[in-house]
PDB file of N, CA, C and O in Angstrom:
ATOM      1  N   MET A   1      -6.293  -4.607  11.115  1.00  0.00           N
ATOM      2  CA  MET A   1      -5.938  -4.479   9.279  1.00  0.00           C
ATOM      3  C   MET A   1      -4.294  -3.808   9.232  1.00  0.00           C
ATOM      4  O   MET A   1      -4.089  -2.880  10.015  1.00  0.00           O
ATOM      5  N   ARG A   2      -3.584  -4.082   8.683  1.00  0.00           N
ATOM      6  CA  ARG A   2      -2.613  -3.666   8.269  1.00  0.00           C
ATOM      7  C   ARG A   2      -2.288  -2.747   7.194  1.00  0.00           C
ATOM      8  O   ARG A   2      -2.833  -3.360   6.276  1.00  0.00           O
ATOM      9  N   THR A   3      -1.880  -1.902   6.750  1.00  0.00           N
ATOM     10  CA  THR A   3      -1.243  -1.153   5.497  1.00  0.00           C
ATOM     11  C   THR A   3       0.173  -0.781   5.066  1.00  0.00           C
ATOM     12  O   THR A   3       0.820   0.014   5.747  1.00  0.00           O
ATOM     13  N   THR A   4       0.479  -1.113   4.391  1.00  0.00           N
ATOM     14  CA  THR A   4       1.864  -0.264   4.217  1.00  0.00           C
ATOM     15  C   THR A   4       1.807   0.717   3.317  1.00  0.00           C
ATOM     16  O   THR A   4       1.163   0.697   2.268  1.00  0.00           O
ATOM     17  N   VAL A   5       2.485   1.581   3.727  1.00  0.00           N
ATOM     18  CA  VAL A   5       2.623   3.266   2.951  1.00  0.00           C
ATOM     19  C   VAL A   5       4.585   3.278   2.756  1.00  0.00           C
ATOM     20  O   VAL A   5       5.394   2.427   3.125  1.00  0.00           O
ATOM     21  N   ARG A   6       4.779   4.413   2.140  1.00  0.00           N
ATOM     22  CA  ARG A   6       6.238   4.811   1.863  1.00  0.00           C
ATOM     23  C   ARG A   6       6.589   5.757   3.186  1.00  0.00           C
ATOM     24  O   ARG A   6       7.573   5.557   3.898  1.00  0.00           O
ATOM     25  N   ASN A   7       5.899   6.513   3.335  1.00  0.00           N
ATOM     26  CA  ASN A   7       6.096   7.550   4.323  1.00  0.00           C
ATOM     27  C   ASN A   7       4.766   8.257   5.338  1.00  0.00           C
ATOM     28  O   ASN A   7       3.551   8.138   5.186  1.00  0.00           O
ATOM     29  N   GLN A   8       5.320   8.797   6.091  1.00  0.00           N
ATOM     30  CA  GLN A   8       4.528   9.319   7.272  1.00  0.00           C
ATOM     31  C   GLN A   8       3.516  10.277   6.509  1.00  0.00           C
ATOM     32  O   GLN A   8       2.333  10.052   6.766  1.00  0.00           O
ATOM     33  N   LYS A   9       3.761  11.246   5.667  1.00  0.00           N
ATOM     34  CA  LYS A   9       2.869  11.891   5.310  1.00  0.00           C
ATOM     35  C   LYS A   9       1.535  11.147   4.501  1.00  0.00           C
ATOM     36  O   LYS A   9       0.387  11.587   4.450  1.00  0.00           O
ATOM     37  N   SER A  10       2.030   9.964   3.929  1.00  0.00           N
ATOM     38  CA  SER A  10       1.004   9.066   3.360  1.00  0.00           C
ATOM     39  C   SER A  10      -0.179   8.180   4.540  1.00  0.00           C
ATOM     40  O   SER A  10      -1.289   7.687   4.337  1.00  0.00           O
ATOM     41  N   VAL A  11       0.773   8.287   5.928  1.00  0.00           N
ATOM     42  CA  VAL A  11      -0.097   7.849   6.808  1.00  0.00           C
ATOM     43  C   VAL A  11      -1.218   8.735   7.356  1.00  0.00           C
ATOM     44  O   VAL A  11      -2.260   8.361   7.894  1.00  0.00           O
ATOM     45  N   GLU A  12      -0.778  10.047   7.102  1.00  0.00           N
ATOM     46  CA  GLU A  12      -2.142  11.425   7.769  1.00  0.00           C
ATOM     47  C   GLU A  12      -2.625  11.420   6.394  1.00  0.00           C
ATOM     48  O   GLU A  12      -3.806  11.726   6.559  1.00  0.00           O
ATOM     49  N   SER A  13      -2.469  11.280   5.256  1.00  0.00           N
ATOM     50  CA  SER A  13      -3.367  11.147   4.107  1.00  0.00           C
ATOM     51  C   SER A  13      -4.166  10.672   4.202  1.00  0.00           C
ATOM     52  O   SER A  13      -5.245  11.264   4.232  1.00  0.00           O
ATOM     53  N   ILE A  14      -4.048   9.099   4.320  1.00  0.00           N
ATOM     54  CA  ILE A  14      -4.718   8.213   4.516  1.00  0.00           C
ATOM     55  C   ILE A  14      -6.177   8.078   5.428  1.00  0.00           C
ATOM     56  O   ILE A  14      -7.318   7.638   5.287  1.00  0.00           O
ATOM     57  N   LYS A  15      -5.086   8.966   6.755  1.00  0.00           N
ATOM     58  CA  LYS A  15      -6.301   8.837   7.863  1.00  0.00           C
ATOM     59  C   LYS A  15      -7.282  10.287   7.688  1.00  0.00           C
ATOM     60  O   LYS A  15      -8.017  10.776   8.546  1.00  0.00           O
ATOM     61  N   ALA A  16      -7.069  10.700   6.520  1.00  0.00           N
ATOM     62  CA  ALA A  16      -7.472  11.945   6.933  1.00  0.00           C
ATOM     63  C   ALA A  16      -8.752  12.043   5.786  1.00  0.00           C
ATOM     64  O   ALA A  16      -9.351  13.073   5.480  1.00  0.00           O
ATOM     65  N   ALA A  17      -8.995  10.614   5.229  1.00  0.00           N
ATOM     66  CA  ALA A  17      -9.827  10.395   3.923  1.00  0.00           C
ATOM     67  C   ALA A  17     -11.261  10.204   4.725  1.00  0.00           C
ATOM     68  O   ALA A  17     -11.301   9.594   5.793  1.00  0.00           O
ATOM     69  N   PRO A  18     -12.126  10.630   4.271  1.00  0.00           N
ATOM     70  CA  PRO A  18     -13.678  10.522   4.662  1.00  0.00           C
ATOM     71  C   PRO A  18     -13.818   8.855   4.552  1.00  0.00           C
ATOM     72  O   PRO A  18     -14.075   8.208   5.567  1.00  0.00           O
ATOM     73  N   SER A  19     -13.639   8.229   3.306  1.00  0.00           N
ATOM     74  CA  SER A  19     -13.924   6.811   3.541  1.00  0.00           C
ATOM     75  C   SER A  19     -13.207   6.270   4.134  1.00  0.00           C
ATOM     76  O   SER A  19     -13.630   5.114   4.154  1.00  0.00           O
ATOM     77  N   VAL A  20     -12.110   6.338   4.817  1.00  0.00           N
ATOM     78  CA  VAL A  20     -11.437   5.445   5.837  1.00  0.00           C
ATOM     79  C   VAL A  20     -11.986   5.661   7.302  1.00  0.00           C
ATOM     80  O   VAL A  20     -11.651   4.818   8.133  1.00  0.00           O
ATOM     81  N   GLN A  21     -12.802   6.713   7.706  1.00  0.00           N
ATOM     82  CA  GLN A  21     -12.978   6.869   8.999  1.00  0.00           C
ATOM     83  C   GLN A  21     -13.658   6.223  10.087  1.00  0.00           C
ATOM     84  O   GLN A  21     -13.605   6.488  11.288  1.00  0.00           O
ATOM     85  N   LEU A  22     -14.451   5.134   9.344  1.00  0.00           N
ATOM     86  CA  LEU A  22     -15.421   4.268   9.967  1.00  0.00           C
ATOM     87  C   LEU A  22     -14.244   3.014  10.248  1.00  0.00           C
ATOM     88  O   LEU A  22     -14.570   2.162  11.075  1.00  0.00           O
ATOM     89  N   PHE A  23     -13.008   2.896   9.639  1.00  0.00           N
ATOM     90  CA  PHE A  23     -12.460   1.775   9.915  1.00  0.00           C
ATOM     91  C   PHE A  23     -10.890   2.176  10.349  1.00  0.00           C
ATOM     92  O   PHE A  23     -10.150   1.299  10.796  1.00  0.00           O
ATOM     93  N   LEU A  24     -10.440   3.528  10.191  1.00  0.00           N
ATOM     94  CA  LEU A  24      -9.466   3.864  11.726  1.00  0.00           C
ATOM     95  C   LEU A  24      -8.979   2.941  13.156  1.00  0.00           C
ATOM     96  O   LEU A  24      -7.854   2.479  13.348  1.00  0.00           O
ATOM     97  N   LYS A  25     -10.028   2.844  13.960  1.00  0.00           N
ATOM     98  CA  LYS A  25      -9.409   2.317  14.665  1.00  0.00           C
ATOM     99  C   LYS A  25      -9.354   0.407  14.266  1.00  0.00           C
ATOM    100  O   LYS A  25      -9.104  -0.380  15.178  1.00  0.00           O
ATOM    101  N   ASN A  26      -9.518   0.100  13.384  1.00  0.00           N
ATOM    102  CA  ASN A  26      -9.015  -1.377  13.167  1.00  0.00           C
ATOM    103  C   ASN A  26      -7.935  -1.034  12.221  1.00  0.00           C
ATOM    104  O   ASN A  26      -7.720  -1.927  11.402  1.00  0.00           O
ATOM    105  N   LEU A  27      -7.361  -0.213  12.137  1.00  0.00           N
ATOM    106  CA  LEU A  27      -6.215  -0.091  11.028  1.00  0.00           C
ATOM    107  C   LEU A  27      -5.061   0.452  11.591  1.00  0.00           C
ATOM    108  O   LEU A  27      -5.029   1.493  12.247  1.00  0.00           O
ATOM    109  N   GLU A  28      -3.787  -0.515  11.235  1.00  0.00           N
ATOM    110  CA  GLU A  28      -2.369   0.180  11.607  1.00  0.00           C
ATOM    111  C   GLU A  28      -1.682   0.378  10.644  1.00  0.00           C
ATOM    112  O   GLU A  28      -2.136   0.005   9.562  1.00  0.00           O
ATOM    113  N   PHE A  29      -0.470   0.973  10.679  1.00  0.00           N
ATOM    114  CA  PHE A  29       0.152   1.381   9.578  1.00  0.00           C
ATOM    115  C   PHE A  29       1.814   0.808   9.790  1.00  0.00           C
ATOM    116  O   PHE A  29       2.355   0.745  10.894  1.00  0.00           O
ATOM    117  N   ALA A  30       2.441   0.433   8.547  1.00  0.00           N
ATOM    118  CA  ALA A  30       3.650   0.090   8.254  1.00  0.00           C
ATOM    119  C   ALA A  30       4.561   0.737   7.248  1.00  0.00           C
ATOM    120  O   ALA A  30       4.168   0.784   6.082  1.00  0.00           O
ATOM    121  N   ILE A  31       5.728   1.239   7.562  1.00  0.00           N
ATOM    122  CA  ILE A  31       6.326   2.183   6.653  1.00  0.00           C
ATOM    123  C   ILE A  31       7.323   1.656   5.951  1.00  0.00           C
ATOM    124  O   ILE A  31       8.454   1.418   6.374  1.00  0.00           O
ATOM    125  N   VAL A  32       6.966   1.497   5.026  1.00  0.00           N
ATOM    126  CA  VAL A  32       7.960   0.444   4.071  1.00  0.00           C
ATOM    127  C   VAL A  32       8.766   1.504   3.181  1.00  0.00           C
ATOM    128  O   VAL A  32       8.441   1.320   2.008  1.00  0.00           O
ATOM    129  N   GLU A  33       9.693   2.543   3.297  1.00  0.00           N
ATOM    130  CA  GLU A  33      10.200   3.359   2.216  1.00  0.00           C
ATOM    131  C   GLU A  33      11.040   2.992   1.323  1.00  0.00           C
ATOM    132  O   GLU A  33      11.422   3.799   0.475  1.00  0.00           O
ATOM    133  N   ASP A  34      11.439   1.831   1.347  1.00  0.00           N
ATOM    134  CA  ASP A  34      12.466   1.555   0.261  1.00  0.00           C
ATOM    135  C   ASP A  34      12.060  -0.004  -0.721  1.00  0.00           C
ATOM    136  O   ASP A  34      12.923  -0.824  -1.036  1.00  0.00           O
ATOM    137  N   ILE A  35      10.883  -0.104  -1.002  1.00  0.00           N
ATOM    138  CA  ILE A  35      10.259  -1.363  -1.370  1.00  0.00           C
ATOM    139  C   ILE A  35      11.194  -2.400  -2.460  1.00  0.00           C
ATOM    140  O   ILE A  35      10.797  -3.511  -2.814  1.00  0.00           O
ATOM    141  N   VAL A  36      12.113  -1.964  -2.765  1.00  0.00           N
ATOM    142  CA  VAL A  36      12.787  -2.786  -3.295  1.00  0.00           C
ATOM    143  C   VAL A  36      14.155  -3.392  -2.607  1.00  0.00           C
ATOM    144  O   VAL A  36      14.786  -4.299  -3.148  1.00  0.00           O
ATOM    145  N   LYS A  37      14.505  -2.860  -1.492  1.00  0.00           N
ATOM    146  CA  LYS A  37      15.347  -3.511  -0.342  1.00  0.00           C
ATOM    147  C   LYS A  37      15.232  -4.754  -0.016  1.00  0.00           C
ATOM    148  O   LYS A  37      14.083  -5.088   0.272  1.00  0.00           O
ATOM    149  N   GLY A  38      16.090  -5.623   0.044  1.00  0.00           N
ATOM    150  CA  GLY A  38      15.885  -7.077   0.494  1.00  0.00           C
ATOM    151  C   GLY A  38      15.167  -7.227   1.885  1.00  0.00           C
ATOM    152  O   GLY A  38      15.905  -6.843   2.792  1.00  0.00           O
ATOM    153  N   GLY A  39      14.408  -7.505   2.151  1.00  0.00           N
ATOM    154  CA  GLY A  39      13.636  -7.648   3.483  1.00  0.00           C
ATOM    155  C   GLY A  39      12.756  -6.196   3.881  1.00  0.00           C
ATOM    156  O   GLY A  39      12.515  -5.851   5.038  1.00  0.00           O
ATOM    157  N   ALA A  40      12.436  -5.610   2.922  1.00  0.00           N
ATOM    158  CA  ALA A  40      11.716  -4.270   3.217  1.00  0.00           C
ATOM    159  C   ALA A  40      10.521  -4.775   3.861  1.00  0.00           C
ATOM    160  O   ALA A  40       9.992  -3.913   4.563  1.00  0.00           O
ATOM    161  N   TYR A  41       9.844  -6.036   3.851  1.00  0.00           N
ATOM    162  CA  TYR A  41       8.496  -6.192   4.362  1.00  0.00           C
ATOM    163  C   TYR A  41       8.734  -7.149   4.969  1.00  0.00           C
ATOM    164  O   TYR A  41       7.844  -7.997   4.910  1.00  0.00           O
ATOM    165  N   ASP A  42      10.014  -7.520   5.849  1.00  0.00           N
ATOM    166  CA  ASP A  42       9.851  -8.377   7.130  1.00  0.00           C
ATOM    167  C   ASP A  42       8.985  -8.192   8.251  1.00  0.00           C
ATOM    168  O   ASP A  42       8.165  -8.952   8.765  1.00  0.00           O
ATOM    169  N   LYS A  43       9.343  -6.998   8.531  1.00  0.00           N
ATOM    170  CA  LYS A  43       8.651  -6.221   9.871  1.00  0.00           C
ATOM    171  C   LYS A  43       7.584  -5.695   9.638  1.00  0.00           C
ATOM    172  O   LYS A  43       7.050  -5.272  10.663  1.00  0.00           O
ATOM    173  N   ALA A  44       6.815  -5.469   8.385  1.00  0.00           N
ATOM    174  CA  ALA A  44       5.643  -5.318   8.388  1.00  0.00           C
ATOM    175  C   ALA A  44       4.484  -6.459   8.037  1.00  0.00           C
ATOM    176  O   ALA A  44       3.266  -6.283   8.036  1.00  0.00           O
ATOM    177  N   LEU A  45       5.264  -7.759   7.719  1.00  0.00           N
ATOM    178  CA  LEU A  45       4.431  -8.871   7.691  1.00  0.00           C
ATOM    179  C   LEU A  45       4.392  -9.830   9.003  1.00  0.00           C
ATOM    180  O   LEU A  45       3.705 -10.851   9.047  1.00  0.00           O
ATOM    181  N   GLN A  46       5.149  -9.410   9.978  1.00  0.00           N
ATOM    182  CA  GLN A  46       5.468 -10.065  11.563  1.00  0.00           C
ATOM    183  C   GLN A  46       3.592 -10.213  11.908  1.00  0.00           C
ATOM    184  O   GLN A  46       2.773  -9.296  11.835  1.00  0.00           O
ATOM    185  N   LYS A  47       3.393 -11.325  12.194  1.00  0.00           N
ATOM    186  CA  LYS A  47       2.210 -12.107  12.737  1.00  0.00           C
ATOM    187  C   LYS A  47       1.315 -11.566  11.733  1.00  0.00           C
ATOM    188  O   LYS A  47       0.475 -10.795  12.198  1.00  0.00           O
ATOM    189  N   VAL A  48       1.269 -11.754  10.514  1.00  0.00           N
ATOM    190  CA  VAL A  48       0.340 -11.695   9.389  1.00  0.00           C
ATOM    191  C   VAL A  48      -0.296 -12.806   9.232  1.00  0.00           C
ATOM    192  O   VAL A  48       0.457 -13.779   9.211  1.00  0.00           O
ATOM    193  N   VAL A  49      -1.622 -13.084   9.088  1.00  0.00           N
ATOM    194  CA  VAL A  49      -2.078 -14.594   8.505  1.00  0.00           C
ATOM    195  C   VAL A  49      -2.254 -14.138   6.870  1.00  0.00           C
ATOM    196  O   VAL A  49      -1.953 -14.986   6.031  1.00  0.00           O
ATOM    197  N   TYR A  50      -2.661 -13.022   6.486  1.00  0.00           N
ATOM    198  CA  TYR A  50      -2.888 -13.271   4.957  1.00  0.00           C
ATOM    199  C   TYR A  50      -2.425 -11.905   4.427  1.00  0.00           C
ATOM    200  O   TYR A  50      -1.851 -11.000   5.034  1.00  0.00           O
ATOM    201  N   VAL A  51      -2.810 -11.978   3.169  1.00  0.00           N
ATOM    202  CA  VAL A  51      -1.998 -10.854   2.696  1.00  0.00           C
ATOM    203  C   VAL A  51      -2.726 -10.237   1.313  1.00  0.00           C
ATOM    204  O   VAL A  51      -2.715 -11.083   0.418  1.00  0.00           O
ATOM    205  N   LEU A  52      -3.351  -8.980   0.923  1.00  0.00           N
ATOM    206  CA  LEU A  52      -3.943  -8.698  -0.066  1.00  0.00           C
ATOM    207  C   LEU A  52      -3.286  -7.999  -0.558  1.00  0.00           C
ATOM    208  O   LEU A  52      -3.186  -6.948   0.076  1.00  0.00           O
ATOM    209  N   HIS A  53      -2.491  -8.050  -1.827  1.00  0.00           N
ATOM    210  CA  HIS A  53      -1.825  -7.038  -2.491  1.00  0.00           C
ATOM    211  C   HIS A  53      -2.790  -6.172  -3.389  1.00  0.00           C
ATOM    212  O   HIS A  53      -3.589  -6.756  -4.121  1.00  0.00           O
ATOM    213  N   ILE A  54      -2.747  -5.021  -3.358  1.00  0.00           N
ATOM    214  CA  ILE A  54      -3.633  -4.184  -4.432  1.00  0.00           C
ATOM    215  C   ILE A  54      -2.347  -3.208  -4.970  1.00  0.00           C
ATOM    216  O   ILE A  54      -1.732  -2.608  -4.088  1.00  0.00           O
ATOM    217  N   ALA A  55      -1.983  -3.052  -6.163  1.00  0.00           N
ATOM    218  CA  ALA A  55      -1.242  -2.792  -6.649  1.00  0.00           C
ATOM    219  C   ALA A  55      -1.243  -1.257  -7.465  1.00  0.00           C
ATOM    220  O   ALA A  55      -2.055  -1.279  -8.390  1.00  0.00           O
ATOM    221  N   SER A  56      -0.488   0.123  -7.325  1.00  0.00           N
ATOM    222  CA  SER A  56      -1.049   1.270  -7.544  1.00  0.00           C
ATOM    223  C   SER A  56      -1.195   0.927  -9.189  1.00  0.00           C
ATOM    224  O   SER A  56      -0.741   0.007  -9.870  1.00  0.00           O
ATOM    225  N   PRO A  57      -2.111   2.195  -9.542  1.00  0.00           N
ATOM    226  CA  PRO A  57      -1.995   2.451 -10.945  1.00  0.00           C
ATOM    227  C   PRO A  57      -0.608   2.948 -11.742  1.00  0.00           C
ATOM    228  O   PRO A  57       0.071   3.817 -11.195  1.00  0.00           O
ATOM    229  N   LEU A  58      -0.131   2.332 -13.197  1.00  0.00           N
ATOM    230  CA  LEU A  58       0.412   2.699 -13.667  1.00  0.00           C
ATOM    231  C   LEU A  58       0.333   3.931 -14.024  1.00  0.00           C
ATOM    232  O   LEU A  58      -0.844   4.189 -14.275  1.00  0.00           O
ATOM    233  N   PRO A  59       1.331   5.247 -14.240  1.00  0.00           N
ATOM    234  CA  PRO A  59       0.997   6.578 -14.734  1.00  0.00           C
ATOM    235  C   PRO A  59       1.115   6.422 -16.239  1.00  0.00           C
ATOM    236  O   PRO A  59       2.068   5.791 -16.696  1.00  0.00           O
ATOM    237  N   GLY A  60       0.240   6.937 -17.000  1.00  0.00           N
ATOM    238  CA  GLY A  60       0.514   7.404 -18.034  1.00  0.00           C
ATOM    239  C   GLY A  60      -0.080   5.369 -18.865  1.00  0.00           C
ATOM    240  O   GLY A  60      -0.582   4.332 -18.431  1.00  0.00           O
ATOM    241  N   GLN A  61       0.507   5.987 -20.371  1.00  0.00           N
ATOM    242  CA  GLN A  61       0.533   4.531 -21.070  1.00  0.00           C
ATOM    243  C   GLN A  61       1.499   3.662 -21.083  1.00  0.00           C
ATOM    244  O   GLN A  61       2.470   4.175 -21.639  1.00  0.00           O
ATOM    245  N   ALA A  62       1.788   2.213 -20.620  1.00  0.00           N
ATOM    246  CA  ALA A  62       2.684   1.390 -20.627  1.00  0.00           C
ATOM    247  C   ALA A  62       2.974   0.868 -21.519  1.00  0.00           C
ATOM    248  O   ALA A  62       2.092   0.028 -21.699  1.00  0.00           O
ATOM    249  N   SER A  63       3.869   0.775 -22.464  1.00  0.00           N
ATOM    250  CA  SER A  63       4.346   0.167 -24.042  1.00  0.00           C
ATOM    251  C   SER A  63       4.495  -1.245 -23.593  1.00  0.00           C
ATOM    252  O   SER A  63       4.275  -1.960 -24.571  1.00  0.00           O
ATOM    253  N   PHE A  64       4.779  -1.976 -22.514  1.00  0.00           N
ATOM    254  CA  PHE A  64       5.102  -3.150 -22.366  1.00  0.00           C
ATOM    255  C   PHE A  64       3.861  -4.235 -21.683  1.00  0.00           C
ATOM    256  O   PHE A  64       4.010  -5.408 -21.339  1.00  0.00           O
ATOM    257  N   LEU A  65       2.666  -3.418 -21.632  1.00  0.00           N
ATOM    258  CA  LEU A  65       1.502  -4.272 -21.443  1.00  0.00           C
ATOM    259  C   LEU A  65       0.777  -4.297 -22.610  1.00  0.00           C
ATOM    260  O   LEU A  65       0.830  -3.304 -23.334  1.00  0.00           O
ATOM    261  N   PRO A  66       0.073  -5.295 -22.948  1.00  0.00           N
ATOM    262  CA  PRO A  66      -1.055  -5.876 -23.879  1.00  0.00           C
ATOM    263  C   PRO A  66      -1.709  -5.134 -24.146  1.00  0.00           C
ATOM    264  O   PRO A  66      -2.249  -4.648 -23.152  1.00  0.00           O
ATOM    265  N   SER A  67      -2.182  -4.472 -25.561  1.00  0.00           N
ATOM    266  CA  SER A  67      -3.268  -3.670 -25.801  1.00  0.00           C
ATOM    267  C   SER A  67      -4.620  -3.958 -24.530  1.00  0.00           C
ATOM    268  O   SER A  67      -5.119  -3.065 -23.845  1.00  0.00           O
ATOM    269  N   SER A  68      -4.896  -5.059 -24.495  1.00  0.00           N
ATOM    270  CA  SER A  68      -6.257  -5.546 -23.872  1.00  0.00           C
ATOM    271  C   SER A  68      -6.340  -4.962 -22.280  1.00  0.00           C
ATOM    272  O   SER A  68      -7.379  -4.799 -21.640  1.00  0.00           O
ATOM    273  N   VAL A  69      -4.912  -4.685 -21.806  1.00  0.00           N
ATOM    274  CA  VAL A  69      -5.218  -4.034 -20.699  1.00  0.00           C
ATOM    275  C   VAL A  69      -5.212  -2.561 -20.471  1.00  0.00           C
ATOM    276  O   VAL A  69      -4.309  -1.857 -20.925  1.00  0.00           O
ATOM    277  N   PRO A  70      -6.171  -2.101 -19.799  1.00  0.00           N
ATOM    278  CA  PRO A  70      -6.325  -0.530 -19.594  1.00  0.00           C
ATOM    279  C   PRO A  70      -5.594  -0.195 -18.941  1.00  0.00           C
ATOM    280  O   PRO A  70      -5.309  -0.831 -17.926  1.00  0.00           O
ATOM    281  N   CYS A  71      -4.932   1.087 -19.318  1.00  0.00           N
ATOM    282  CA  CYS A  71      -3.918   1.773 -17.931  1.00  0.00           C
ATOM    283  C   CYS A  71      -4.502   3.514 -17.470  1.00  0.00           C
ATOM    284  O   CYS A  71      -3.944   4.133 -16.564  1.00  0.00           O
TER     285      CYS A  71
END
């Protein structure tokens, strides 16, 4: 299993989380510093069969979302 993060500090933070300890031996990290750069995920996705995208929550209230979508 591979996850992407923006920096090494995030890698260390995830590795320290108690809920991740059971899975660390099967987890690898790919650092993608600039997620909007063309080809940013090319290296991170090499030899990947499936992708599961889990987006970060939006900070605060987002005015462009319908009122039925909780923020």
